[in-house]
N, C-alpha and C positions, 0 to 999 in steps of 0.2 A: 613568534610563530607566524603571525600574519605577514610580517616582512618577508619571511622565507617563501611563503606561498605566492605573494605577488611577484617576486623575482622570477619565478618560473611559470607564471601565468601565460606568457606569450607562447610557450612551448605547446600548450594545449589548445589554444584558440584556433589553430589551423590544422589540428590533428583530426582528419575526417576518415582516413582509411585505417582499418583495424587488422589488415593482413600484413603481418610483420615481414620485413625484408630478411633475406638469408644472411645479410651482412650483420654481424653481431654488434649490438650497441656498445659504445665505448664505456668502460667502467671507470669509476672514480675511486681512488685509493686515498685514504686519509691516515697518515702515519702519526702514531702517538710518540712524541719526543720528550714528554714530561716523565721524569723518573719517579715522581711521587704518586702515591695512590690517590684516587679520587672517588669519593662516595657520591650518592645521589644528591646530597646537599651541595657538594662541590659542583656537580653537573648543573644543578639549578642556577648556581651563581654564574656559570658560563652563559646560560640562556639570558639571565637578567642583564648581563653586560654585552649581549649581542655577539658573543663569541661562539657561533654555531659550529664552526669546524672543530674547535677544541672540544665542544660537547660531543660531537659525533665521533671524534677519535677515541673517546672514553666509553661511549654508549655502544659497545660491541655486542652486547647480549640483552635479552629482555629485561626491562627495569620494573621494579615493584611499583613505583609511582606511576599511576595510570596516565597522567597528563604528559609526563616526561617520555613515557614509552610510546605514546601516540605520536609525539613529535619525532621520535627516533624512527618509527615505522614509516611515517610520511616522508621523511627526508631520504630514507633508503630507497623508496619507490621513485621519488623525483630525480635523485642524483645517480641512481643505479650504482650504489656502492658495491664494493668488491665482495660483499657477502652473497651476491647473486648465485643462486643454485645452478650447477652445471649439468644437471641430469636431463632426462627426457622431457620434451615439451608437453605442457598440458594443452591439448587440442580441444577446442570447443567451437561449435557452430551456432549460428543464429538463423532460424527459419522465419522469414519476415514477409507477410502478406501486406505490402505497402498500402494498397488501396483500401484494405479493410481496417487497418489500425492507425493510419495517418501518422501523426507526429510521434507515436510510440515506436515506430520503426527506427527512428533516430535515437530517441531517449533511452530505449531499452538497450540499444547498442552502446550508448555512452555509459550506462549503468554497469554493463558487463565489463567494458574496457576499464572503467575507473576502479572497479574491484580488483581486477587482475594486476593493475599497476601497483597495488599495495602489497603484492606478494613477491617473494624472492624466486619464484619458479619461472622459467622461460615458458612462454605460451604462444599459441597461434589461435587467433580469433578470426573467423571468416563468416561473412553473411551470404545467405542464399535467399534470393528474392523469388516470390511467387506472385503471379498476377491475381489468381483466385485461390480459393480454398477447396476447389473441386478435387475429388478423389484421385483422378488421373494425374493432375499436376502435382499434388502432394506426394504421390507414389514416386514420380520421377525425381522430385527434389530430394526426398529421403534416400532414394537409391544413390543419387549423386553424393550426398553427404557421407553415406556408408562407404562408397567406393573411394572417396578422398581420405579415408582413414579417420573420420571423426566419430567418436563414440558417445559424445555428450552434446546435447542440443538444448538451447533455450528457444521456446516456441510461443511467442505472444499471439495466439490465435483466438478466434471467436469460438463460441460453443460448437457450431457446425464444423469448423475446421478441426477442432480438437477431437470430435467424435470420428471424423474421417481418418485422422491419424491413428486413433485407437483401433478402428476397423482394419487399417493396414497392418498394425502390430509389428513395427520394425524392431530389429534386434539391436537397439541402441537405447541409451538412457536419455529420456526426454522430460523436460520440466516445463509446465504450462504456468506462467506467472499470472495469467488472466482468467483462469478457470478454476472453480472449486469442484472437488470430486463429486459433491452432491448433485451437480448439474449434468453429469454424463454417466454413461454405463461402461464400466470397465473393471477388470480384475487383474490387469497387467501389473507385474511387479517392477517393471522398468520405467513406468511413467509416474511422475510425481506432480501433484497439483499445488499451486501456491496462492491462489486468489483468496482474499478475505471472505469471511462467511457473513453475508448480508442478513441471512435468516437468523443467525445467532445474535447479531447486533440488534435486529428487530425485536427478538424475544426479550433482550435485556431492557430495551427502551419501553416496551409494552408494559413492563412491570410498573412503570411510572405513569402510565396513561389512565385517565379517568374519562368516563363517558360524558358526552359523545366523543368518539375518536374521529377526528376530521382529517382525512388523508388527501394531500395534494400530490399528484404525480404528473409527469409528462407522459407522452404516448410512446416512449421507447419501450423496448422489450424489458429492460431492467425496471423501468417505472411501473409498467403493468404487472410484472411478476411480483414486485414488492408490495404493491397495493393489494393484490389478491391475497398474498400470504399474510400480510398484517391484518387484514379484515378477518380472515379465517381464524387466525390465532387468537385475535381479540375476542371474537364471538364463539370460538370453539365450535365452528360449524363447517361442514365439509363442502357443501355445494352452494357456492355464491357466484352469481353471474357478474359480469363486468360492464354495467352501464356507465355512461360518462359522468353521471351525477345521480347518486342513489343513496337511499337510507336503508339500513338493515337493522333489525331488532331481534334480540334473543332474550326470552324470559326464562330465568333459571329459578328453581325452587330451593329453599334451604330448610333443613330439618332443625327444629329447635326443641329443647327440653329432653328429658330422659324418661318420660312416663309412657312412651310408646305412642303418644298422640302427635301427629305431624302438624305443625303450624307452617304454612307455606307463605312466604313473603315473595312477591313478584319483584324481582330486581331487573330493571330494564337496561340493557346495554345497546348502544347505538353506534353505528359507523356511517359516516358521510364520506363518500368518495367523489373526488373531483379530478378530472383529467384535463390538464391545461396544454393547449397547443403551443408550438414554438412562437407563433406570431402574436399570441395573446399578451397584451401589456396592461390590461385593466381587468381586475377581477372583482369590481364593485358588486356585480350581480351575485357573486358567491358569498360576499361578506356582509354587505350593508343590511342592517335590520333583519338578519337571518336568525330566527329563533332556534333553528335546528342545531346551531353550532355554539350557542352561548355556554361559556365556562368549559369548553371542550379542550381536549389535548390534540394539538395539531401535529400530524406526522408529515414532514416535508421530504418528498422523494424526487426533487427536481435538481438539475445542475445549478451551480452557484449563482449565476446571473439571474435565473428565474427565481431562485430561492430568495435572493435579495429583494426582488420585486414583490414577492408574496409577503415577506416579513414587513416591509415598509407599508404595504397597504393594510395589513392587519392593524398596524398602529394608526394609519390614516383614518380608517373607518371605525376606530374605537371598539374593536372586538374584544370582549372579555375572554381571555384564554387561561386555562389552568397551567399549561406549559406548552412548549414547542419542542418537538423531537425530530432528530434526523440521524441517519446512518453515516457511514464514511463519506458519502457523496458530498457533504458540506463541511468536512474537515479541511478548511482552506483559509489561508490568511486573508483572502479577498473578502470573506464574510465580515471581517473586522473593519475593513475600510469602506465597504459598500453600504453598510447599515448603521443606523444610530444605535447607541447602547440600549435605549429604551425598546428598540425593535427586538433585540435578542436577549434581553435581561433574564427571561425565564426559559431560555433554550438549553437543551441538552444534546450533545453530539457524541455518538459512539465512535470510538477510534481503536484501530488495531495496529497502528504504527507505534508500538510501545518500546521497542528496543532501539536505543540510540548508540550508534558507533561513530564517534567523532572523526576518526581517521577517514572512514568511508564517506561521511557527510562532507568533509572538507575536500576530499579528492573529487567527488561528484560535482561540487560547486565550481571546481576549476574548469570542468568541461561544460558548465552551464546546465547541470542536471540537479534535480531536486529529489531527494529520498526522504525528506522530513515530512512533507505533506502529500506527495504524489504516491498513491499506494501501488500503482503498477510498477513504477521505478523501484520502489521499496521491495516489493515481492520478487522482482527480477534479481535484485542484489542478494536477497535471501536464497534464491535458487542457484545463482552462480556459486555462492558460498557452499551450498550443499554439494553441488557437483564437483567443485574443486576439492572438497574434503574427501569425497568418494574416490576421486582419482588419485590423490596424493597421500591420503592418510593423515593429513594435517588436521588439527582441531578446528572446528567451525568457529567463525566469528560470532554467529548468532546462536542463541541457546534454546529457542523454541523447539518443541518436539515436532517430529514428523510421524503422524499416526495413520496407519493404513494408507500410506502414500499421499497424505494430505498434510500440509503444514498447519499446525495448530497455533493460532495467534491468540494472545490474551486480548481482552476487550476492556477498555476503560471508558467511563462516562466523563465528558468534559463540558465545561461551560465557556462560551465565548465572552470573556469579560471585556473591560474597556480597551485593553491593548493586546491581550493574548488569550490563548485557551488555558484554562486552569482546571485542575481536577475537581470533579463534583463531589461534594461532601454533604449528604442529607443532614438537615438540622436535628432530626430525631434519631440519628444513628451514631 
């Protein structure tokens, strides 16, 4: 299979435009000249012997063997075999605020294109660039999209941009891969949200946290929002300010016995919040000889480079930790290469990229795209899959539910081991 992929790699390296030409792509016909029947075992023998065309001549319908069928689907998309559907084109637009989303303007385009290449339906994919996410500019762009005949849109916007689109309320199907429905106000039935749920991930992680909860965040809106939410949920307190370095305490009482007499044990919960600037490279003052954080659970809400620095200095200053916790932010293979195993030995990472589709993973890799670790590319692919199914009636490739216009992702807890992320299994469960 790898040989087949590399043979066609040059076809993708220079594919930058996703607006297809009106000239039909040449089709490939593979004629079956063998008079004898060939079951899946026979087809596997063709693969083992490197006889890919013989395999494809027999693999004309969906195969029960998952690996064989994945190879069949990938080959059909690359070679444009004659099973190509001749009906109406699936038309989908990308609404891209380049200055706001940076590299994701390109990678979400690649993710959309890679998905459509695995399908037998003809398609038209067109990008619409906007300089800003201001209401007027988005109104103009959405009007253009509608006038051009597109009824399905992938829009990797920021929270403000998404809210502006919601206020415009266009009569087209829009999917936001970067926004969770919890973060905006809408009741529209034609808008679907695909971002992972950081709050739900935090809730799962906090079940493993012991006091003091030591939170490290950057000063981004995501970092501040996560720090505030995690502190509130851990303390179950509604009004918490956001100083850059603070300690909060909550005393809760417990009733014991059944005689009607209340025995109150004061159980102290503490949260220590630290906000680290981009330029900060040394956090000795936060860690060394700090009695407030001894045996604490550390919640890390910083990007991967900053997280690696924090983890290494926790080890350097010999801080006793109960465990180290992080959301999707640090589900990244760089964590394994940037840190020593001792730095991450007691770390748990919440992950919502739980459905693996090998065909889509391989097709994305051909265009230099990652849907295994990059959650925005992953949620974009989930969104294209949903819109494609909505338009064509074909079965979705992904099985997660879409509830109240929000994609519902499973959450798993992983441990960054010596060479990979492994599923977390508590010793007492």
